[in-house]
C-alpha positions as CSV (number, residue, x, y, z in Angstrom):
1,M,256.6,24.0,257.3
2,K,258.2,23.2,254.1
3,G,260.7,20.3,254.6
4,D,263.0,18.6,252.2
5,G,261.7,17.6,249.0
6,Y,259.1,20.1,249.0
7,I,257.2,20.6,245.7
8,A,254.7,22.9,244.5
9,R,252.0,23.1,241.8
10,N,252.5,25.1,238.7
11,D,250.5,28.0,240.1
12,G,251.5,27.4,243.8
13,V,248.1,26.7,245.1
14,D,246.7,23.7,246.7
15,R,243.0,22.9,246.0
16,I,240.4,20.7,247.5
17,V,238.2,18.9,244.8
18,A,235.1,16.9,245.2
19,R,233.5,15.0,242.6
20,N,230.2,13.0,242.7
21,N,229.4,10.1,240.5
22,N,225.8,8.5,240.4
23,L,225.9,4.7,239.8
24,T,223.1,2.1,238.9
25,A,222.8,-1.3,240.6
26,K,224.8,-2.9,237.7
27,Q,227.7,-0.4,238.1
28,I,228.1,-0.6,242.0
29,G,229.9,-3.9,242.0
30,N,232.9,-2.4,239.9
31,A,233.1,0.5,242.2
32,E,233.0,-2.1,245.3
33,R,235.8,-4.1,243.8
34,H,237.9,-1.0,243.2
35,N,237.4,0.7,246.7
36,E,237.7,-2.4,248.6
37,R,240.5,-3.7,246.6
38,K,238.8,-7.0,245.8
39,K,240.3,-7.3,242.1
40,E,242.9,-9.8,241.3
41,S,244.8,-7.5,238.9
42,Y,244.6,-3.8,237.9
43,V,245.4,-2.0,234.5
44,N,246.2,1.2,236.5
45,T,250.0,0.3,237.1
46,D,250.2,3.1,239.8
47,I,248.3,1.1,242.2
48,V,250.7,-0.8,244.5
49,P,248.8,-3.8,246.1
50,E,251.6,-4.2,248.6
51,R,250.6,-0.8,250.1
52,S,246.8,-1.7,250.2
53,Y,247.0,-2.5,253.9
54,L,247.6,1.3,254.5
55,N,244.1,2.0,252.9
56,Y,242.2,3.5,255.8
57,H,238.3,3.1,256.4
58,Y,236.5,5.8,258.3
59,K,233.5,3.6,257.8
60,S,233.8,-0.1,256.9
61,P,231.1,-1.8,254.8
62,D,229.0,-4.4,256.6
63,G,229.0,-6.9,253.8
64,E,228.5,-6.2,250.1
65,Y,227.2,-2.7,249.0
66,S,224.2,-4.3,247.3
67,G,223.4,-6.4,250.2
68,M,223.4,-3.4,252.7
69,F,221.2,-1.6,250.2
70,G,218.8,-4.4,250.0
71,K,218.7,-4.7,253.9
72,M,217.9,-1.0,254.3
73,E,215.0,-1.4,251.8
74,Q,213.7,-4.4,253.4
75,D,213.7,-2.8,256.8
76,G,211.9,0.3,255.5
77,I,214.8,2.7,256.1
78,I,214.8,3.7,252.4
79,S,212.4,3.4,249.8
80,T,212.7,2.8,246.1
81,R,209.0,3.4,245.1
82,G,208.5,4.3,241.5
83,L,212.2,3.8,240.5
84,K,213.0,2.1,237.2
85,D,215.3,-0.9,237.0
86,D,218.2,1.2,235.6
87,A,217.7,4.1,238.1
88,K,221.0,5.5,239.7
89,T,220.4,4.3,243.1
90,Y,224.0,5.0,244.5
91,G,226.3,7.7,244.8
92,E,230.2,7.8,245.0
93,M,231.7,11.1,246.2
94,I,235.5,11.4,245.8
95,I,237.4,14.0,247.7
96,D,241.1,14.8,247.1
97,V,243.8,17.4,247.1
98,N,247.0,17.5,244.8
99,S,249.7,15.1,246.1
100,A,252.1,17.9,246.7
101,Y,249.9,19.3,249.6
102,F,250.0,16.0,251.5
103,H,253.7,15.5,250.8
104,N,254.6,19.0,252.0
105,H,252.5,18.4,255.3
106,G,254.1,15.1,256.2
107,G,252.2,12.4,254.1
108,Y,250.3,9.5,255.3
109,E,249.6,10.5,258.9
110,Y,248.6,14.0,258.0
111,A,246.4,12.7,255.1
112,K,244.5,10.3,257.6
113,R,243.8,13.3,259.8
114,F,242.7,15.5,256.8
115,Y,240.3,13.0,255.5
116,A,238.8,12.3,258.8
117,D,237.6,15.8,258.8
118,A,236.6,15.6,255.1
119,Y,234.5,12.5,255.9
120,K,232.8,14.6,258.6
121,A,232.1,17.2,256.0
122,A,230.8,14.6,253.6
123,V,228.4,13.3,256.3
124,K,226.9,16.8,256.7
125,I,226.6,17.2,252.8
126,I,225.0,13.7,252.4
127,G,222.7,14.2,255.3
128,N,222.9,11.0,257.3
129,E,225.8,8.7,258.1
130,D,223.4,5.8,258.2
131,Y,223.3,6.1,254.4
132,I,226.9,5.8,253.9
133,L,228.0,2.1,252.9
134,S,231.8,2.8,252.8
135,A,234.4,5.5,253.4
136,V,238.0,4.6,252.6
137,M,241.1,6.6,252.0
138,H,243.3,5.2,249.3
139,A,247.0,5.3,250.1
140,D,248.3,2.8,247.5
141,E,248.1,4.9,244.4
142,R,251.7,6.1,243.3
143,N,252.0,9.5,241.7
144,S,254.3,8.8,238.9
145,A,255.3,12.3,237.8
146,M,256.1,13.4,241.4
147,S,257.9,10.2,242.2
148,E,260.2,10.7,239.1
149,K,260.8,14.3,239.7
150,L,261.8,13.9,243.3
151,G,263.4,10.5,242.9
152,K,261.4,8.7,245.5
153,D,258.0,7.2,245.8
154,I,255.1,9.7,246.3
155,Y,251.6,8.6,246.7
156,H,248.2,10.2,245.9
157,Y,245.9,10.1,249.0
158,H,242.1,10.5,248.2
159,L,238.9,9.5,249.9
160,H,236.0,7.3,248.2
161,I,232.6,7.7,249.9
162,V,229.9,5.3,248.7
163,Y,226.5,6.4,249.8
164,I,222.7,6.1,249.1
165,P,221.1,9.5,247.8
166,V,218.2,9.8,249.8
167,V,215.7,12.7,250.2
168,E,212.6,13.1,252.2
169,K,209.4,13.0,250.2
170,E,205.9,13.8,251.2
171,I,203.0,11.4,250.3
172,L,199.8,13.2,250.1
173,W,196.3,11.7,250.7
174,S,194.5,11.2,247.4
175,K,191.9,13.4,246.2
176,R,189.6,10.2,246.2
177,C,190.1,9.9,250.0
178,K,186.8,9.3,251.6
179,D,187.7,11.8,254.4
180,E,187.5,15.0,252.5
181,S,189.4,16.8,255.3
182,L,192.5,14.7,254.7
183,R,192.6,15.2,250.9
184,G,195.8,16.9,249.8
185,K,197.3,16.7,253.2
186,V,200.6,14.8,254.2
187,K,199.8,11.2,254.7
188,E,203.3,10.1,255.5
189,I,207.1,11.2,254.9
190,I,209.3,8.6,253.0
191,H,213.0,8.4,252.6
192,Q,213.1,8.2,248.9
193,V,216.2,7.2,246.9
194,S,216.7,9.8,244.2
195,S,219.9,10.9,242.6
196,S,218.3,13.6,240.6
197,K,216.6,15.1,243.6
198,K,219.5,14.8,245.9
199,W,221.8,16.8,243.4
200,A,219.2,19.2,241.9
201,S,220.5,22.6,240.9
202,V,219.6,25.3,243.1
203,P,219.0,29.1,242.4
204,E,222.0,31.4,243.0
205,T,221.4,34.3,245.5
206,D,223.0,37.7,246.0
207,G,224.4,39.1,249.2
208,N,220.7,39.7,250.5
209,G,219.7,36.1,249.9
210,N,217.5,37.4,246.7
211,P,217.7,35.1,243.7
212,K,219.9,36.3,240.8
213,L,218.2,36.6,237.4
214,N,219.6,36.2,233.9
215,K,218.9,38.9,231.1
216,N,215.4,37.1,230.6
217,G,214.4,37.4,234.1
218,K,214.7,33.8,235.1
219,P,216.5,32.5,238.1
220,I,220.2,31.8,237.5
221,L,220.8,28.1,238.7
222,K,223.9,26.8,240.4
223,K,224.9,23.4,239.3
224,S,225.0,20.5,241.9
225,Y,228.7,20.2,241.0
226,S,229.6,23.8,241.8
227,K,227.5,23.5,245.0
228,L,229.4,20.4,246.1
229,Q,232.6,22.4,245.7
230,D,231.4,25.3,247.6
231,D,230.1,23.1,250.6
232,I,233.2,21.0,250.9
233,F,235.5,24.0,250.7
234,S,233.5,26.0,253.3
235,L,233.3,23.1,255.7
236,M,237.0,22.3,255.5
237,C,237.9,26.0,256.2
238,S,235.7,25.8,259.2
239,Y,237.7,22.9,260.5
240,G,240.8,24.8,260.3
241,Y,242.3,24.0,256.8
242,T,242.9,27.5,255.8
243,D,245.8,26.6,253.6
244,I,243.8,25.2,250.8
245,E,241.5,26.7,248.1
246,R,238.3,25.9,246.5
247,G,238.5,23.9,243.3
248,E,238.7,26.9,241.0
249,K,235.5,28.5,239.7
250,G,234.9,28.6,236.2
251,S,235.5,25.8,233.8
252,T,239.1,25.0,233.6
253,E,239.8,23.6,236.9
254,E,236.4,21.9,237.3
255,N,236.6,20.5,233.8
256,L,240.1,19.2,234.3
257,S,239.0,17.4,237.4
258,V,236.2,15.9,235.5
259,L,238.5,14.6,232.9
260,Q,240.8,13.3,235.6
261,F,237.8,11.6,237.2
262,K,236.9,10.2,233.7
263,V,240.4,8.8,233.5
264,S,240.0,7.0,236.9
265,Q,236.6,5.6,236.1
266,E,237.7,4.4,232.7
267,Q,240.8,2.8,234.2
268,E,238.4,1.0,236.7
269,R,236.3,-0.3,233.8
270,L,239.3,-1.6,232.2
271,D,240.5,-3.3,235.4
272,D,237.1,-4.9,235.4
273,I,237.2,-6.0,231.8
274,C,240.7,-7.4,232.3
275,E,239.8,-9.5,235.3
276,Q,236.5,-10.8,233.2
277,T,238.8,-11.5,230.4
278,D,241.3,-13.6,232.5
279,K,238.4,-15.5,234.1
280,E,236.9,-16.4,230.6
281,Q,240.4,-17.3,229.4
282,K,240.8,-19.7,232.4
283,K,237.3,-21.3,231.7
284,H,238.4,-21.6,228.1
285,D,241.8,-23.3,228.9
286,D,240.1,-25.8,231.3
287,L,237.4,-26.8,228.5
288,Q,240.3,-27.3,226.1
289,K,242.0,-29.6,228.6
290,K,238.9,-31.6,229.4
291,N,238.2,-31.9,225.6
292,K,241.5,-33.4,225.1
293,Q,241.1,-35.9,227.7
294,Q,237.8,-37.1,226.4
295,E,239.2,-37.3,222.9
296,E,242.0,-39.6,224.2
297,Q,239.3,-41.9,225.9
298,I,237.1,-42.0,222.8
299,K,240.4,-43.1,220.6
300,K,241.0,-45.8,223.1
301,L,237.3,-47.0,222.9
302,D,237.3,-46.9,219.1
303,T,240.5,-48.7,218.6
304,G,240.3,-51.2,221.5
305,M,236.6,-52.0,221.7
306,W,237.1,-55.7,221.8
307,N,240.3,-55.6,224.0
308,M,238.0,-56.6,226.9
309,F,238.3,-60.2,225.4
310,P,242.1,-61.5,225.7
311,E,241.4,-63.9,222.8
312,V,238.6,-64.5,220.5
313,E,239.4,-68.2,220.7
314,G,237.9,-69.4,224.1
315,V,235.4,-66.8,224.5
316,L,232.6,-69.1,223.3
317,P,232.9,-72.9,224.9
318,E,233.6,-75.7,222.6
319,A,230.7,-78.2,221.9
320,N,231.0,-81.6,223.2
321,Q,231.0,-84.5,220.8
322,M,227.8,-86.1,222.3
323,E,226.1,-82.7,223.0
324,S,222.8,-81.8,221.3
325,A,222.6,-78.6,219.3
326,K,219.7,-77.4,221.7
327,K,221.8,-78.2,224.9
328,Y,224.8,-76.4,223.3
329,R,222.6,-73.3,222.5
330,N,221.3,-73.0,226.0
331,R,224.8,-73.1,227.3
332,I,226.3,-70.4,225.0
333,L,223.4,-68.1,225.2
334,P,224.3,-66.5,228.5
335,V,227.8,-66.0,227.1
336,I,226.5,-64.3,224.0
337,K,224.1,-62.0,226.0
338,S,227.0,-61.0,228.2
339,I,229.2,-60.0,225.1
340,L,226.3,-58.1,223.7
341,E,225.7,-56.3,227.0
342,K,229.1,-55.3,227.1
343,A,229.3,-54.1,223.5
344,R,226.0,-52.0,224.0
345,S,227.7,-50.6,227.2
346,V,230.9,-49.6,225.3
347,Y,228.9,-48.2,222.3
348,A,226.6,-46.2,224.7
349,K,229.7,-44.9,226.6
350,N,231.4,-44.0,223.4
351,A,228.3,-42.1,222.0
352,N,227.8,-40.2,225.3
353,M,231.5,-39.1,225.4
354,K,231.1,-37.8,221.7
355,N,228.1,-36.0,222.8
356,D,229.8,-34.4,225.8
357,I,232.8,-33.3,223.6
358,A,230.3,-31.7,221.0
359,K,228.5,-30.0,223.9
360,A,231.9,-29.0,225.4
361,Q,233.1,-27.7,222.0
362,R,229.9,-25.6,221.6
363,E,230.6,-24.2,225.1
364,N,234.2,-23.7,224.3
365,D,233.3,-21.7,221.2
366,R,230.9,-19.6,223.2
367,K,233.6,-18.8,225.6
368,Q,236.0,-17.9,222.9
369,R,233.4,-15.4,221.5
370,I,233.0,-13.9,224.9
371,I,236.8,-13.6,225.2
372,D,237.0,-11.9,221.7
373,R,234.2,-9.5,222.8
374,Y,236.1,-8.6,226.1
375,E,239.3,-8.2,224.1
376,E,237.6,-5.7,221.7
377,Q,236.1,-3.9,224.5
378,L,239.4,-3.7,226.3
379,A,241.1,-2.1,223.2
380,A,238.3,0.4,222.8
381,K,238.5,1.3,226.4
382,D,242.3,1.7,226.4
383,K,242.0,4.2,223.5
384,E,239.3,5.9,225.3
385,V,241.4,6.3,228.2
386,E,244.4,7.5,226.3
387,D,242.2,10.0,224.4
388,I,240.8,11.4,227.7
389,K,244.4,11.6,229.2
390,I,245.6,13.6,226.1
391,S,242.5,15.9,226.5
392,A,243.5,16.5,230.2
393,S,246.9,17.2,229.2
394,K,246.0,19.7,226.8
395,F,243.8,21.4,229.3
396,T,246.7,21.7,231.7
397,E,249.0,23.2,228.9
398,L,246.4,25.7,227.8
399,K,245.9,26.8,231.3
400,M,249.6,27.3,231.9
401,F,250.0,29.1,228.5
402,F,247.0,31.4,228.4
403,G,246.2,31.6,232.1
404,V,243.0,30.8,233.9
405,D,241.1,34.2,233.2
406,K,241.9,34.0,229.5
407,I,240.7,30.3,229.3
408,N,237.4,31.1,231.2
409,D,236.8,34.1,228.9
410,F,237.1,31.6,225.9
411,L,234.8,29.1,227.4
412,E,232.3,31.8,228.5
413,Q,232.2,33.2,224.7
414,A,231.7,29.5,223.6
415,R,228.7,28.9,226.1
416,E,227.1,32.3,224.8
417,K,227.6,31.2,221.2
418,R,226.0,28.0,221.9
419,A,223.2,29.4,223.8
420,Y,222.5,32.0,221.0
421,E,222.5,29.3,218.4
422,S,220.2,27.2,220.5
423,E,217.9,30.2,220.8
424,L,217.9,30.8,217.0
425,R,217.0,27.1,216.3
426,R,214.2,27.3,219.0
427,A,212.8,30.5,217.3
428,A,213.1,28.8,214.0
429,R,211.1,25.7,215.1
430,H,208.4,27.8,216.8
431,Q,208.1,30.0,213.4
432,R,207.9,26.7,211.4
433,N,205.3,25.2,213.8
434,T,203.2,28.4,213.6
435,F,203.3,28.5,210.0
436,E,202.3,24.8,209.6
437,R,199.2,25.3,211.8
């Protein structure tokens, strides 16, 4: 039922879009800080921290993502055998529908029910809920365009699911096994962490289940992104959500969603850079303050080193008239030693403080270089995000002006042209290599 304030998309269609992003161990910290709202500040001004309490977990993380991963590996639940240090060992699936869809169906409560079913669908696609580290619906990101159009705050509800991409892998007995009957047979099945195998392309099939072939007789592969779109749409329809459509096939809708996802990812990186910059700036300011305090103390030591003695006269005792030189010398030696010890102590303290200041200044200079580097990265990322937003906007305008079918025709022609040019280059290389032989 369409109530007050109903708003439709430009083409009047509500589509579900699922995206997957593979992450390394170094990248997962930023995803965690964003998903669990652990950051101190956000570059994305559409995030409203006062609403973050409305973010809803379908599965809450039991500690930090990396810690959960490490425990599963230690317990033998997953295996990272053979993986490189920079391997992509985490996956993040983001599922969303345009903001108008939830607004037209009642908003927050409907979004919670919808994404509860979307989470069930994701569990089936991922394969095992045990591999899911966190699943949270964000309800604190404002849709600025819709809010301005309707004159009230409208929020964009979407689901973040962080998981470990796991496939079953058969380990065979070695050909060098002493028992010949075991050679080549399955020794064990491990749960291998592998993003590439989890999201490998699969052959497309016709209505009879036979693989489709291209003009060269090779199987046509369906990309993992397209398969994910098919699977999430099919499952949500089976749960009764028949008023949504699949993220549009062809390149326009999917490429647009990728651009939007890229904007989101880059803004998260901007948030992280800003947070690091703020931390480094605070360290820099603390060092400056400490340096000033130490410099003040050194000035006092340099200018008032002898202020420990109220008067020069009276520091050394007067000699008695009948006192021998030897006796007098023995009497004043302890006083002189005491003065020398105090002088050495002050000198040492002065030297140590100067060394500390020099060390602090070097550290201060290093922090300043870090801040400068973060600011350069911030400026570069800011420009990159702006360029991506412009590209996304152009996609939308092109789709509205030419229509989806026309844009898809253009893109298909471009793909065919690239494939043809690639084939020409390959043939030229082959001919050149043959000639050289």
